[in-house]
C-alpha positions in Angstrom: -28.6 -83.2 33.0 -31.7 -81.2 33.1 -32.8 -82.7 29.8 -32.1 -86.1 31.1 -34.2 -85.6 34.2 -37.1 -84.3 32.4 -37.1 -87.2 30.0 -36.5 -89.9 32.7 -38.8 -88.7 35.4 -41.3 -86.7 33.3 -41.3 -83.5 35.4 -40.4 -80.0 34.6 -38.2 -77.7 36.6 -37.9 -74.0 35.6 -34.5 -73.3 34.4 -32.9 -69.8 34.2 -29.7 -69.0 32.4 -27.3 -67.5 34.8 -26.9 -63.7 34.4 -23.1 -63.3 34.6 -21.5 -59.8 34.4 -17.9 -59.8 33.4 -16.1 -56.6 34.5 -14.1 -54.7 31.8 -10.6 -54.1 33.1 -8.7 -51.3 31.4 -5.0 -51.1 31.9 -4.4 -47.4 32.3 -0.8 -48.0 32.5 -0.9 -48.7 28.7 -3.0 -45.6 27.8 -0.9 -43.0 29.7 2.2 -43.4 27.6 0.1 -42.9 24.4 -1.4 -39.6 25.7 2.0 -38.4 26.7 3.4 -39.3 23.3 0.6 -37.3 21.6 1.2 -34.3 23.7 4.9 -34.4 22.9 4.2 -34.8 19.2 1.8 -31.8 19.1 4.5 -29.7 20.9 7.0 -30.7 18.3 4.7 -29.8 15.4 4.0 -26.4 16.9 7.7 -25.8 17.6 8.6 -26.7 14.0 5.8 -24.5 12.5 6.9 -21.6 14.7 10.5 -22.0 13.7 9.6 -22.2 10.0 7.5 -19.1 10.2 10.3 -17.2 11.9 12.7 -18.3 9.3 10.4 -17.1 6.5 9.9 -13.7 8.2 13.7 -13.3 8.5 14.2 -14.2 4.9 11.6 -11.7 3.7 13.0 -9.0 5.9 16.5 -9.7 4.5 15.2 -9.6 0.9 13.5 -6.3 1.5 16.6 -4.8 3.0 19.1 -6.3 0.6 18.3 -5.2 -3.0 20.1 -8.0 -4.8 18.3 -10.6 -2.9 14.9 -8.9 -3.4 15.6 -8.4 -7.0 16.5 -12.1 -7.4 13.1 -13.2 -6.1 11.0 -10.3 -7.3 12.7 -8.7 -10.4 11.7 -5.1 -11.3 8.9 -4.8 -13.8 8.1 -2.3 -16.5 5.4 0.2 -15.3 3.0 2.0 -17.6 1.7 4.4 -15.0 3.8 7.4 -16.0 3.1 6.5 -19.7 -0.6 6.6 -19.1 -0.3 9.9 -17.3 1.4 11.4 -20.3 -1.2 10.0 -22.7 -4.0 11.3 -20.5 -2.5 14.8 -20.4 -2.1 14.9 -24.2 -5.7 13.9 -24.6 -6.9 16.6 -22.2 -5.0 19.4 -23.9 -6.1 18.3 -27.3 -9.8 18.2 -26.3 -9.6 21.7 -24.9 -8.1 22.9 -28.2 -11.1 21.5 -30.1 -13.6 23.8 -28.2 -15.2 26.1 -30.7 -17.9 28.4 -29.3 -18.9 32.1 -29.6 -16.7 34.6 -27.7 -18.0 35.2 -24.1 -18.0 38.9 -24.7 -20.4 38.5 -27.6 -22.7 36.4 -25.5 -22.6 38.9 -22.6 -23.2 41.8 -25.1 -26.7 40.4 -25.9 -27.8 41.4 -22.4 -27.7 45.0 -23.6 -29.5 44.1 -26.8 -32.3 42.3 -24.9 -32.7 45.0 -22.3 -32.7 47.8 -24.9 -35.7 46.1 -26.7 -37.4 45.7 -23.3 -36.9 49.4 -22.5 -38.5 50.5 -25.8 -41.6 48.5 -24.8 -41.7 50.0 -21.3 -41.3 53.6 -22.5 -44.2 53.4 -24.9 -47.9 52.9 -24.4 -48.5 50.1 -26.8 -51.8 48.5 -27.8 -51.0 44.8 -27.3 -52.2 43.7 -23.9 -49.1 41.4 -23.4 -46.6 44.3 -23.6 -45.6 43.9 -19.9 -45.0 40.2 -20.3 -42.8 40.7 -23.4 -40.7 43.4 -21.6 -40.3 41.2 -18.5 -39.3 38.2 -20.7 -36.6 40.3 -22.5 -35.2 41.6 -19.3 -35.0 38.1 -17.8 -33.5 36.7 -21.0 -30.8 39.5 -20.9 -29.9 38.5 -17.3 -29.7 34.8 -18.1 -27.6 35.5 -21.2 -25.2 37.6 -19.1 -24.9 34.9 -16.5 -24.1 32.2 -19.1 -21.6 34.5 -20.8 -19.8 35.3 -17.5 -19.6 31.6 -16.6 -18.0 30.9 -20.1 -15.7 33.8 -19.6 -14.4 32.4 -16.4 -13.8 29.0 -18.0 -10.9 30.2 -20.1 -8.6 31.6 -17.4 -9.5 28.5 -15.2 -8.5 26.2 -18.1 -5.4 28.2 -18.7 -4.4 27.9 -15.0 -5.3 24.2 -15.0 -3.0 23.4 -17.9 -0.1 25.4 -16.5 -0.5 23.7 -13.1 -0.5 20.2 -14.8 2.7 21.3 -16.6 4.3 22.2 -13.3 3.4 18.9 -11.8 4.7 17.0 -14.8 7.9 19.0 -14.6 8.3 18.1 -10.9 7.9 14.4 -11.8 10.5 14.6 -14.6 12.9 16.3 -12.2 12.5 13.4 -9.8 13.2 10.5 -12.1 15.7 9.4 -14.7 15.8 6.8 -17.5 16.1 3.2 -16.4 15.7 4.3 -12.8 14.3 1.5 -10.5 11.5 2.9 -8.3 11.3 1.4 -4.9 8.2 1.1 -2.7 9.5 4.2 -0.8 8.8 6.3 -3.9 5.1 5.5 -3.8 4.2 8.3 -1.4 5.8 10.9 -3.6 3.9 9.8 -6.7 0.6 9.5 -4.8 0.9 13.1 -3.7 1.6 14.2 -7.3 -1.4 12.3 -8.7 -3.5 13.7 -5.9 -2.6 17.2 -6.8 -3.3 16.6 -10.5 -6.8 15.1 -9.6 -7.5 18.3 -7.5 -6.5 20.5 -10.5 -8.8 18.6 -12.7 -11.7 19.1 -10.3 -11.5 22.9 -10.6 -12.1 22.9 -14.3 -14.7 20.2 -14.1 -16.7 22.2 -11.5 -16.5 25.2 -13.9 -17.9 23.0 -16.7 -20.8 22.0 -14.5 -21.5 25.6 -13.6 -21.6 26.6 -17.3 -23.9 23.7 -18.2 -26.4 24.7 -15.4 -26.4 28.4 -16.6 -27.0 27.3 -20.2 -29.8 25.0 -19.1 -31.6 27.8 -17.3 -31.1 30.2 -20.3 -32.5 27.6 -22.7 -35.6 26.9 -20.6 -36.4 30.6 -20.4 -35.7 31.1 -24.1 -38.2 28.4 -25.1 -40.9 29.9 -22.7 -41.1 26.8 -20.6 -41.5 28.6 -17.3 -42.8 32.0 -18.5 -46.1 33.5 -19.5 -44.9 33.7 -23.1 -45.5 30.1 -23.9 -43.6 30.3 -27.2 -40.7 32.4 -25.9 -38.8 34.4 -28.5 -41.4 33.5 -31.2 -44.0 35.4 -29.3 -41.6 38.4 -29.1 -41.2 38.4 -32.9 -44.9 38.4 -33.4 -45.2 41.2 -30.9 -42.7 43.4 -32.7 -44.5 42.8 -36.0 -47.8 44.1 -34.4 -46.2 47.3 -32.9 -44.3 48.3 -36.0 -47.0 50.8 -37.2 -47.0 52.4 -33.7 -43.2 52.8 -33.4 -41.9 53.2 -37.0 -42.2 57.0 -36.8 -39.8 57.1 -33.8 -37.5 54.1 -34.3 -35.6 52.3 -37.0 -37.8 49.2 -36.9 -35.6 47.4 -39.4 -32.7 47.8 -37.0 -34.8 46.7 -34.1 -35.9 43.6 -36.0 -32.3 43.0 -37.0 -31.2 43.2 -33.3 -34.0 40.7 -32.5 -32.7 38.5 -35.2 -29.1 38.6 -33.8 -30.6 37.7 -30.4 -32.4 34.8 -31.8 -29.3 33.6 -33.7 -27.1 33.5 -30.6 -29.8 31.6 -28.7 -29.9 29.0 -31.5 -26.2 28.3 -30.8 -26.9 27.6 -27.1 -27.6 23.9 -27.5 -24.4 23.4 -29.4 -22.4 25.4 -26.8 -23.9 23.2 -24.1 -23.1 20.0 -26.1 -19.5 21.0 -26.4 -19.1 21.9 -22.7 -20.9 18.7 -21.7 -18.7 16.7 -23.9 -15.6 18.2 -22.3 -17.0 17.5 -18.8 -17.8 13.9 -19.7 -14.2 13.4 -21.1 -12.8 15.0 -17.9 -14.9 12.6 -15.8 -13.3 9.7 -17.7 -9.8 11.1 -17.3 -10.3 11.6 -13.5 -11.4 8.0 -13.1 -8.3 6.8 -15.0 -6.1 9.0 -12.8 -7.7 7.6 -9.7 -7.0 4.1 -10.9 -3.4 5.0 -11.5 -3.1 6.4 -8.1 -4.6 3.2 -6.6 -2.1 1.3 -8.6 0.7 3.3 -7.0 -0.6 2.8 -3.5 -0.8 -1.0 -4.1 2.7 -1.1 -5.5 5.1 -3.4 -3.6 7.4 -4.5 -6.4 9.9 -2.2 -7.9 9.1 -0.3 -11.1 11.4 0.5 -13.9 11.2 4.0 -15.4 11.8 3.4 -19.1 13.5 5.8 -21.5 10.1 6.1 -23.2 8.5 7.4 -20.0 11.0 10.2 -19.6 11.1 11.0 -23.3 7.3 11.3 -23.6 7.0 13.4 -20.4 9.7 15.8 -21.7 7.8 16.1 -25.0 4.4 16.7 -23.4 5.4 19.5 -21.0 6.1 22.2 -23.5 3.0 21.1 -25.5 0.8 21.6 -22.4 2.2 25.1 -21.8 1.6 26.0 -25.5 -2.0 24.8 -25.2 -2.5 26.8 -22.0 -1.7 30.0 -23.9 -3.7 29.0 -26.9 -6.8 28.1 -24.8 -7.0 31.5 -23.1 -6.9 33.2 -26.5 -9.7 31.0 -27.8 -12.2 33.3 -26.1 -11.3 36.1 -28.6 -11.3 33.9 -31.7 -15.0 33.6 -32.5 -16.0 37.3 -32.3 -19.0 38.0 -34.4 -19.6 41.0 -36.7 -22.9 42.8 -36.4 -24.2 45.0 -39.2 -25.4 48.5 -38.3 -26.7 50.6 -41.1 
């Protein structure tokens, strides 16, 4: 009509489209049942999950209490822990048996030799101006030799004691197991204690090794003159005795004094090898301790039953007398390499 009027009568009238707002009507009666349904559904899901979890807990508890059920779901497995302990013990005793160093009594005896040479210098008014330094060096060298020898001397009874204690622990283990025995998680505590004691036993000998190494290091440093006024150590002592020979040969057997000095030098040449052997033992014991710690952790994490095989018990029974024999052999090693000095 508006278009018709504008065309017919040729006038324009402003026209506005009506602004009509249609209210949105939500039927809450339809939504409420849906919300109630969702709540009920969630409650059912939670109830089902809770019931399922409860049933699983009950089943696990029954399995743990009833051996046949537990064994059906988690059959016992072969364990190599005891086998590894036996192998480690065999290696330890064998490595101690390979130790080949001079007798500690011989090493300690060189303190007397060194101090005797120092006394000769102190008792005589000698021409070289470094006489006091040479005497001081020989006295200090004698003390360091004695300390190193005493540390080595202690190593043998400690090693003997360590091997015997390991044998006692292995015997305790063998008395607590039998072939084809199934070990339950309840046995874990016992074996953890045994492994803990063996680790503690290892530490005693390992600490002694470290003490010997430190003493030998101090001895070697002094011998080479690193921290002494005699820059060349024992070589300066040899030169000194060559110089004073004309002054002392009327009163002393200079050939014997030089021979004693030669013995002193020879034993000092063996110090690096002694240190190497002790250090090697300490390094090997470090490895064994790490392995034993891993075995102990394996026991603590054990939740499945372990089978003690016939091989486990057989090997343990074989290694125990071997460990005792090695303990007796080790303590005698300190008297094996006694040197012979020549006195004419």
